[in-house]
Structure formats: C-alpha cells, structure tokens
C-alpha positions as CSV (number, residue, x, y, z in Angstrom):
1,X,-9.4,-25.6,-13.1
2,X,-8.2,-22.1,-13.8
3,X,-5.7,-21.5,-16.6
4,X,-4.3,-18.0,-17.1
5,X,-2.2,-16.7,-19.9
6,X,-0.2,-14.0,-18.0
7,X,-0.9,-11.9,-21.1
8,X,0.0,-8.5,-19.6
9,X,2.7,-9.6,-17.2
10,X,1.6,-7.2,-14.4
11,X,0.3,-7.8,-10.9
12,X,-2.9,-5.9,-11.4
13,X,-3.9,-7.8,-14.5
14,X,-2.9,-11.2,-13.1
15,X,-4.8,-10.8,-9.8
16,X,-7.9,-9.3,-11.4
17,X,-8.0,-12.1,-14.0
18,X,-7.4,-14.8,-11.4
19,X,-10.3,-13.6,-9.1
20,X,-12.5,-12.9,-12.1
21,X,-12.1,-16.6,-13.2
22,X,-12.5,-17.8,-9.6
23,X,-15.7,-15.8,-9.5
24,X,-17.0,-17.7,-12.5
25,X,-16.3,-21.0,-10.8
26,X,-17.9,-19.9,-7.5
27,X,-20.8,-18.0,-8.9
28,X,-21.6,-20.0,-12.1
29,X,-20.7,-23.5,-11.3
30,X,-17.7,-25.7,-11.8
31,X,-19.2,-27.6,-14.8
32,X,-19.3,-24.5,-17.0
33,X,-16.6,-23.6,-19.5
34,X,-15.5,-20.0,-19.6
35,X,-13.2,-19.2,-22.5
36,X,-11.6,-15.8,-23.2
37,X,-13.4,-15.5,-26.6
38,X,-16.6,-15.0,-24.7
39,X,-18.6,-17.4,-26.8
40,X,-20.4,-19.1,-24.0
41,X,-20.4,-16.3,-21.4
42,X,-23.3,-13.9,-21.0
43,X,-22.8,-10.2,-20.2
44,X,-24.5,-10.8,-16.9
45,X,-22.1,-13.6,-16.0
46,X,-19.1,-11.4,-17.0
47,X,-20.4,-8.5,-15.0
48,X,-20.9,-10.7,-11.9
49,X,-17.4,-12.1,-12.3
50,X,-16.0,-8.6,-12.7
51,X,-17.8,-7.4,-9.5
52,X,-16.6,-10.5,-7.6
53,X,-12.9,-9.7,-8.5
54,X,-13.4,-6.1,-7.8
55,X,-14.8,-6.8,-4.3
56,X,-12.0,-9.2,-3.5
57,X,-9.3,-6.8,-4.6
58,X,-10.9,-3.7,-3.0
59,X,-13.3,-4.8,-0.3
60,X,-16.7,-3.0,-0.3
61,X,-16.0,-1.5,3.1
62,X,-13.0,0.3,1.5
63,X,-14.7,1.2,-1.8
64,X,-15.8,4.7,-0.7
65,X,-12.3,5.6,0.4
66,X,-10.9,4.1,-2.8
67,X,-13.3,6.2,-4.9
68,X,-12.3,9.4,-3.1
69,X,-8.5,8.9,-3.4
70,X,-6.7,11.8,-4.8
71,X,-4.5,10.0,-7.4
72,X,-0.9,10.5,-6.2
73,X,2.0,8.1,-5.5
74,X,1.6,8.8,-1.8
75,X,-2.1,8.2,-1.5
76,X,-2.0,5.1,-3.7
77,X,0.8,3.6,-1.6
78,X,-0.8,4.5,1.7
79,X,-4.2,3.0,0.6
80,X,-2.5,-0.2,-0.7
81,X,-0.7,-0.7,2.7
82,X,-3.8,0.1,4.7
83,X,-6.0,-2.6,3.0
84,X,-3.1,-5.0,2.4
85,X,-2.9,-5.2,-1.4
86,X,-0.4,-4.4,-4.0
87,X,0.0,-0.8,-5.0
88,X,-0.2,-2.0,-8.6
89,X,-3.7,-3.4,-8.0
90,X,-4.7,0.1,-6.7
91,X,-3.3,1.7,-9.9
92,X,-5.0,-0.9,-12.1
93,X,-8.3,-0.4,-10.5
94,X,-8.0,3.4,-10.6
95,X,-7.2,3.1,-14.3
96,X,-10.1,0.8,-14.9
97,X,-12.4,3.3,-13.2
98,X,-11.1,6.0,-15.5
99,X,-9.6,7.9,-12.6
100,X,-6.1,7.5,-14.0
101,X,-5.0,7.4,-17.6
102,X,-3.7,4.0,-18.8
103,X,-0.1,5.3,-18.8
104,X,-0.2,6.9,-15.3
105,X,1.6,5.4,-12.3
106,X,2.4,2.2,-14.2
107,X,5.8,2.2,-12.5
108,X,4.0,1.2,-9.3
109,X,2.9,-2.1,-10.8
110,X,4.9,-5.2,-10.3
111,X,6.0,-6.5,-13.7
112,X,6.7,-10.2,-14.4
113,X,9.1,-11.5,-17.0
114,X,9.4,-14.8,-18.7
115,X,12.4,-15.5,-16.5
116,X,10.2,-15.0,-13.4
117,X,7.8,-17.6,-14.8
118,X,10.7,-20.1,-15.4
119,X,11.6,-19.8,-11.7
120,X,8.1,-21.0,-10.8
121,X,8.5,-24.2,-12.7
C-alpha cells in the first residue's frame, strides 16, 4: 500500500513522490516499511527509489535532451508535450537538478487544493 500526504499540493511533487514510493515497493519488496522519517531506509534504497521515479518521469532515452534544455516556457512546454508528461513535472525536475531556481516557472505546475481532494472522495 502507498499512502501519500499531498504535502506540497503540486503535480511535480505528487507524481515524483508516488513513483518514488512505488520504486521502494518494486525494488525493495512489499514486506518492507518505508516511512517519511527515514528511520528504516538506507541512503542506497533512497537513491534507488529516486532514480526509479526520475526514470519513470523522464525516460532515460529523453534524459540527454532534458539536460540540454534551455530553460524557457516554450522549451519546457514543448518537451513536456513531446514525452507526454506534465509541464509541471519538467519544471520540478529542472528545479531538482539545479537548472532552475525553486521559484522559477512555478506557474507551469498544476496546483491542487483541498477542494480538489474533496471531489476525489
């Protein structure tokens, strides 16, 4: 079972976190318990889950193109459409890589609200 908190209420954080936790299940077994406080998770397991999520979100065959993107609204949107992911995920991954500042292009991320979550239930 995967339980997410929706802490940052943005598409990039949600999907990275989801695939990170799915990576733990697939790579490290479904009998393990991975809690956000990191008490039972090794750095190696965290790195493996991070790489798993990264490779799901931006496939390895698109990684070189991603790393060579000139950060602009146009290139982010074109790349997102080309590989079939949210533009917010591209922004989040560029921010994570240090290619964008944390405050840059956040308007391209899809934001969720508590009202959105109520609609799901």
